C-alpha positions in Angstrom: 17.8 -38.6 4.2 15.7 -35.7 4.6 11.7 -35.1 4.3 10.5 -31.5 3.1 6.6 -30.8 3.7 4.8 -27.3 3.5 1.1 -26.2 3.6 1.1 -26.8 -0.4 3.7 -28.4 -2.3 3.3 -28.4 -6.4 2.8 -31.9 -7.0 1.2 -33.6 -10.2 0.5 -30.1 -11.7 -1.1 -28.7 -8.9 -0.6 -26.8 -5.5 -1.6 -29.8 -3.0 -2.0 -30.2 0.7 -0.7 -33.0 2.9 2.3 -33.9 0.5 5.9 -34.9 1.6 8.9 -35.3 0.0 12.0 -37.2 0.1 15.3 -36.0 -0.5 18.6 -38.8 -0.3 22.0 -37.7 0.9 22.8 -37.5 -3.0 20.2 -34.5 -3.5 17.6 -36.3 -5.9 14.1 -36.5 -4.7 13.7 -40.3 -3.5 10.0 -40.0 -3.2 7.0 -37.6 -3.1 3.5 -37.7 -2.5 1.0 -38.4 0.3 2.2 -37.5 3.3 1.2 -40.6 5.2 3.0 -42.8 2.3 6.2 -40.5 2.8 7.0 -40.7 6.8 9.8 -39.2 8.4 12.7 -41.6 7.7 14.4 -43.2 10.5 17.9 -41.8 9.3 17.1 -38.2 9.2 14.2 -35.6 10.3 11.5 -33.5 8.6 11.8 -30.0 7.7 7.9 -28.2 7.2 7.7 -24.4 5.7 4.4 -22.4 6.2 3.7 -21.5 2.5 4.4 -23.5 -0.7 7.1 -25.7 -2.0 7.5 -25.4 -5.9 10.1 -26.5 -8.1 12.9 -23.9 -8.5 12.4 -22.1 -11.8 15.0 -22.7 -14.4 16.7 -19.7 -16.3 17.7 -21.4 -20.0 19.6 -18.7 -21.3 22.0 -16.4 -19.8 25.0 -13.7 -20.2 25.9 -13.3 -16.8 28.3 -10.8 -17.4 26.2 -8.5 -18.8 24.8 -7.7 -15.7 27.6 -4.7 -15.3 25.9 -2.9 -18.3 22.9 -2.7 -15.8 21.9 0.9 -15.6 24.4 2.1 -18.3 23.2 0.7 -21.4 19.7 2.5 -21.9 20.6 5.4 -24.0 21.0 3.1 -26.9 19.2 3.7 -29.9 18.6 -0.1 -31.3 20.2 -3.4 -30.8 22.9 -2.8 -33.2 23.7 0.5 -30.9 23.5 -1.5 -27.8 26.0 -3.8 -29.1 28.6 -1.6 -30.6 28.5 1.3 -28.1 28.2 -0.9 -24.9 28.6 -4.6 -25.2 31.8 -4.4 -27.2 33.4 -1.8 -25.1 32.7 -3.8 -21.9 33.8 -7.1 -23.5 36.8 -6.1 -24.6 37.9 -4.5 -20.9 36.3 -6.8 -18.5 39.2 -8.3 -16.2 39.3 -11.6 -14.0 37.9 -9.8 -11.1 35.3 -7.8 -12.9 34.3 -11.0 -14.6 33.9 -13.0 -11.1 32.0 -9.9 -9.7 29.4 -9.8 -12.5 28.9 -13.8 -12.3 28.5 -13.3 -8.6 26.0 -10.8 -8.6 24.1 -12.2 -11.5 23.5 -15.6 -9.7 23.2 -14.3 -6.4 20.5 -12.3 -7.7 19.1 -15.5 -9.7 18.7 -17.6 -6.5 17.0 -14.8 -4.3 14.4 -14.6 -7.6 13.8 -18.4 -7.0 15.8 -19.3 -9.9 17.9 -22.5 -9.1 19.4 -23.6 -12.8 21.2 -21.2 -15.0 22.2 -22.0 -18.6 24.9 -20.0 -19.2 25.9 -19.2 -22.5 29.2 -17.9 -22.5 31.8 -16.7 -25.0 34.1 -14.5 -23.2 37.0 -16.6 -23.7 40.0 -14.6 -24.5 42.4 -12.1 -22.4 41.2 -8.4 -22.0 42.4 -6.0 -24.7 45.2 -4.7 -22.4 46.4 -8.1 -22.8 46.2 -8.3 -26.6 43.1 -10.4 -26.6 45.4 -13.8 -26.4 43.4 -17.0 -26.3 43.2 -18.2 -22.5 41.4 -21.6 -23.1 38.7 -22.4 -19.7 40.6 -20.0 -17.6 37.5 -17.4 -18.0 34.8 -20.1 -17.8 36.1 -21.9 -15.1 35.7 -18.4 -12.9 32.3 -18.3 -13.8 31.6 -21.9 -12.6 33.0 -21.0 -9.8 31.4 -18.2 -9.1 28.3 -20.5 -9.6 29.6 -22.9 -7.2 30.0 -20.1 -4.4 26.8 -19.1 -4.5 25.0 -22.8 -4.8 23.4 -22.2 -8.0 23.0 -25.1 -10.4 24.9 -24.3 -13.6 24.9 -25.9 -17.1 27.8 -23.9 -19.1 27.1 -23.7 -22.4 30.9 -23.1 -23.9 30.1 -20.8 -26.8 32.0 -22.0 -30.0 32.6 -18.1 -31.6 34.9 -19.0 -34.8 33.4 -16.3 -37.5 34.6 -13.2 -35.6 34.5 -10.4 -38.2 34.3 -7.1 -35.8 37.5 -5.4 -33.5 34.8 -5.6 -30.8 34.7 -10.1 -31.2 38.3 -10.2 -30.4 37.6 -11.9 -27.1 35.3 -14.0 -28.4 37.0 -15.8 -31.2 38.4 -19.2 -31.4 39.2 -21.9 -33.8 36.6 -24.3 -34.3 38.6 -27.1 -33.0 40.0 -25.4 -30.5 36.7 -24.6 -29.1 35.6 -28.1 -29.2 38.9 -29.6 -27.5 38.6 -26.8 -24.7 34.8 -27.7 -24.6 35.8 -31.6 -24.3 38.3 -30.5 -21.9 35.7 -28.2 -19.6 33.7 -31.1 -19.2 35.9 -33.5 -18.5 36.9 -31.2 -15.7 33.7 -30.9 -14.4 32.3 -34.4 -15.0 32.1 -35.4 -11.4 31.4 -31.7 -10.0 28.2 -31.2 -8.1 25.8 -29.0 -9.8 28.0 -28.2 -12.6 27.4 -29.6 -16.0 28.9 -28.4 -19.3 27.3 -28.3 -23.0 28.0 -26.3 -26.3 26.9 -23.4 -28.4 27.5 -22.1 -31.7 27.0 -18.6 -31.2 25.1 -17.8 -34.2 24.9 -17.6 -37.9 26.7 -14.8 -38.0 29.1 -15.8 -35.0 29.7 -19.3 -36.0 31.0 -20.1 -39.5 29.1 -22.8 -41.2 31.6 -25.6 -40.2 31.6 -24.3 -36.7 28.1 -24.6 -36.6 28.3 -28.6 -37.8 31.2 -29.2 -35.6 29.1 -28.3 -32.4 26.2 -30.0 -33.6 28.3 -33.6 -34.3 29.8 -32.8 -30.7 26.4 -32.6 -29.3 25.6 -35.7 -30.7 28.6 -37.3 -29.8 27.9 -36.4 -26.2 23.8 -37.0 -26.3 23.2 -33.2 -25.2 21.2 -30.5 -26.7 23.1 -27.4 -28.0 21.7 -23.7 -28.3 22.2 -21.1 -31.2 21.0 -17.5 -31.0 18.6 -17.7 -34.4 16.4 -14.9 -35.6 16.8 -12.6 -33.2 16.7 -9.4 -34.5 14.7 -8.5 -38.0 18.4 -8.0 -39.3 19.2 -12.0 -39.1 16.9 -12.6 -42.2 19.1 -10.3 -44.6 22.5 -11.6 -43.1 20.8 -15.5 -43.8 19.8 -14.6 -47.2 23.2 -12.8 -48.0 25.6 -15.9 -46.3 23.2 -18.7 -46.9 20.5 -17.6 -49.6 17.8 -18.4 -47.6 16.2 -18.0 -43.8 17.7 -18.4 -40.9 15.6 -21.7 -40.0 16.3 -23.0 -43.4 19.8 -22.2 -43.2 20.5 -24.5 -40.2 18.3 -27.4 -42.2 21.0 -26.6 -45.0 23.7 -27.5 -42.7 21.8 -30.7 -41.2 21.7 -29.6 -37.9 18.1 -29.3 -37.0 17.2 -32.4 -34.5 16.0 -32.8 -31.5 19.1 -31.9 -29.6 18.4 -28.1 -31.3 17.8 -25.4 -29.2 16.8 -22.0 -31.0 17.4 -19.4 -28.7 15.2 -16.2 -29.6 13.5 -17.5 -32.6 11.9 -13.8 -33.3 11.5 -13.8 -36.8 11.0 -17.4 -37.8 8.4 -17.9 -40.4 5.4 -20.5 -40.0 6.9 -23.1 -42.0 10.5 -23.0 -40.2 8.7 -23.2 -37.1 6.7 -26.2 -38.1 10.1 -27.8 -39.6 11.7 -27.3 -36.1 8.5 -28.8 -34.4 8.8 -31.8 -36.6 12.1 -32.4 -35.3 11.1 -32.0 -32.1 13.3 -29.3 -31.6 13.3 -26.3 -28.6 13.3 -23.0 -28.1 15.0 -20.8 -25.2 12.7 -17.8 -25.5 13.5 -14.6 -23.5 10.6 -12.0 -23.6 11.4 -9.3 -21.7 15.0 -8.8 -23.7 13.6 -9.0 -26.6 10.6 -6.5 -25.7 13.8 -4.3 -24.0 16.0 -4.2 -27.1 13.2 -4.2 -29.5 13.8 -7.5 -31.1 9.8 -8.3 -31.4 7.7 -11.3 -30.5 8.0 -14.8 -31.0 5.0 -16.8 -32.5 4.9 -19.2 -29.0 1.2 -20.1 -30.0 2.6 -21.7 -33.4 5.9 -23.0 -31.7 3.4 -24.8 -29.3 1.3 -25.9 -31.9 4.0 -27.5 -33.8 5.2 -29.4 -31.1 8.4 -27.5 -29.6 9.3 -27.4 -26.2 9.3 -23.8 -25.1 11.7 -22.9 -22.4 12.3 -19.2 -20.6 15.5 -17.1 -20.4 16.4 -13.8 -18.9 19.1 -13.2 -21.7 21.8 -10.6 -20.6 20.9 -8.8 -17.4 22.1 -5.7 -19.2 19.5 -5.7 -21.5 16.5 -7.1 -19.6 17.7 -5.6 -15.9 16.4 -8.4 -14.2 17.0 -12.1 -13.6 13.4 -13.3 -12.9 12.0 -15.9 -14.6 8.6 -15.5 -12.8 8.7 -12.4 -14.6 9.7 -14.1 -17.8 6.5 -16.3 -17.1 3.8 -13.5 -17.3 5.3 -11.6 -20.2 5.4 -14.8 -22.2 1.9 -14.6 -22.6 1.1 -10.9 -22.1 3.2 -10.0 -25.2 1.0 -12.2 -27.5 -1.8 -10.7 -26.0 -0.7 -7.6 -27.2 0.3 -8.7 -30.6 -3.3 -10.5 -31.0 -5.1 -8.5 -29.2 -6.8 -11.2 -27.4 -6.5 -12.8 -23.9 -4.9 -16.6 -22.5 -3.3 -16.9 -26.3 -1.1 -19.6 -25.0 -3.9 -21.9 -23.7 -4.7 -25.7 -24.1 -8.0 -25.5 -24.7 -10.5 -22.9 -24.7 -11.1 -22.2 -21.3 -8.1 -23.0 -19.9 -6.0 -20.5 -18.2 -2.3 -19.9 -19.6 -0.9 -19.7 -16.1 0.2 -23.6 -16.0 1.6 -23.5 -19.4 3.4 -20.5 -18.5 4.7 -22.2 -15.3 6.0 -25.3 -17.3 7.9 -23.0 -19.6 9.7 -21.6 -16.6 10.4 -25.2 -14.8 10.3 -28.2 -16.0 10.7 -27.2 -20.0 13.3 -25.3 -18.8 15.3 -28.7 -17.7 14.1 -30.3 -20.8 16.2 -27.7 -22.9 18.9 -28.1 -21.0 19.1 -31.8 -21.1 19.0 -32.0 -17.2 16.8 -33.5 -14.4 15.4 -30.2 -12.6 12.2 -28.1 -13.1 9.6 -30.9 -11.6 9.2 -32.2 -8.2 9.3 -35.6 -8.7 11.5 -39.0 -8.1 14.9 -38.9 -9.8 14.9 -35.5 -10.4 17.1 -33.5 -8.2 15.6 -31.9 -5.4 16.1 -27.9 -6.6 12.9 -26.2 -5.0 11.6 -23.0 -3.3 9.2 -21.6 -0.6 7.0 -18.9 -1.0 5.1 -17.4 1.4 1.6 -17.4 0.4 0.8 -14.6 2.5 2.9 -12.4 0.5 1.0 -9.4 -0.5 1.4 -9.9 -4.3 -0.3 -13.3 -3.8 -3.5 -12.3 -2.0 -6.3 -13.0 -2.1 -6.3 -16.5 -2.2 -10.0 -17.0 -3.2 -11.0 -19.6 -0.6 -7.3 -20.7 -0.5 -8.0 -22.0 -4.3 -5.2 -23.9 -5.4 -5.6 -22.7 -9.0 -6.1 -19.0 -7.9 -2.8 -19.2 -5.9 -0.8 -20.6 -8.9 -2.1 -17.5 -11.3 -1.2 -15.1 -8.9 2.4 -16.6 -8.4 2.8 -16.6 -12.2 0.7 -13.1 -12.8 1.7 -11.5 -9.7 3.9 -12.5 -7.8 7.1 -9.7 -6.3 9.7 -13.0 -6.5 12.1 -11.1 -4.2 9.5 -10.8 -1.5 7.6 -14.0 -1.8 10.5 -16.5 -2.3 12.1 -17.0 1.6 13.7 -20.6 1.1 15.5 -21.9 -1.9 17.3 -25.2 -1.9 19.5 -26.8 -4.3 20.4 -30.4 -4.5 18.5 -30.5 -1.1 20.6 -28.0 0.6 19.8 -24.6 1.6 21.3 -21.8 -0.7 18.6 -19.0 0.6 16.8 -19.1 4.1 14.8 -16.5 5.6 14.9 -14.6 2.3 19.0 -14.2 2.6 21.8 -15.8 0.9 23.5 -18.6 3.1 26.5 -18.8 1.6 27.6 -15.3 0.4 28.4 -12.6 2.4 25.3 -9.9 0.8 26.7 -6.8 2.5 30.1 -7.7 0.9 29.1 -8.4 -2.5 26.8 -5.5 -2.6 29.6 -3.3 -1.7 31.7 -4.6 -4.3 29.3 -4.5 -6.9 28.3 -0.3 -5.5 32.0 0.5 -6.5 32.4 -1.1 -9.6 32.0 1.3 -12.5 32.2 0.6 -16.1 
């Protein structure tokens, strides 16, 4: 057992002094609270940090391979052009070496930004075009999981069900629904006892999955008792598609299919109307919101206040880093609120009371809510949770001033101002160090940087 403490520890919703955390050999938190009530264990020692210990950020929705589009796809005119001119060509040609490099690069950057868990929504199942786009089962998914394990991030791989492919650019995504369910089941069994790896399912979207495929994925999630994700109402065009295919709006289409439940996690939800949001809230559905990606792709702004008021749990994701350009959940925390301010032209929109700051709730979106959306015990520092945490340098220039060591002011700066790559000094996943003194401990950063610099799209 190990004991961890710092100048400040985030505990019971606030940054507090004199708090210690005991972590068992399993990697889970055994106890956390006042330091005098959590003394140094007889069978271990104490690691003390200068600065503050926070729960690791949770990236609830990711497409890691898209990081290879960074710097290449910025001339796209709109979302459809970005997909057709950049995403599909990359998808069709990316080989195993490129896929592994992309995943290692994206996951390594997440760790250095203080992201300890990623919900990887993965749909690149088949061989590249040069090999005829033949089915490969779980080979590609295993490469991505292997990349996550090599750098040390916790991964929940959401194996995408994509049985509705209609365009040539989607040939690497397509699988019959029964094959997709079987492959997901096999992948979950393979990694059932592997540390820091879990497997879920995700019907891609109303256009990427057939009605039968969506229902099959929802049934699998119900059988396993896990959440499932689906891209929904991401762009305005999705309204037209849902009307033509289902004769209604995207949210109501899911209701018609009978898949709206507490296991459902809609991704984006930009173009859902008030009644759809209310229905999702009644069902206790979740949302994985990607504010920076939606902004970069010109999708629009999701009505987060309505979702919160309806009782939906909202988590945050970075989506594809080829559109977002960063994989930084702390950045998502601030933009989830600031986009609402631009839309509604007032401040502190996503607040829990008239005078409260939004910082606490946005912090929850990027931490504990992400764990809830993925069905994992991560994102908070409490007993029985995985000991996934980050240490920040409270003297980092982006976090100053402290206003007399006011912990609320510091949390506001963490959410609204922190430059994560400078402020995050150490990262632990399952109680084990994966970033120490701002350097990855399991990956040769220079070698990774060299390989990424040499790669060409």
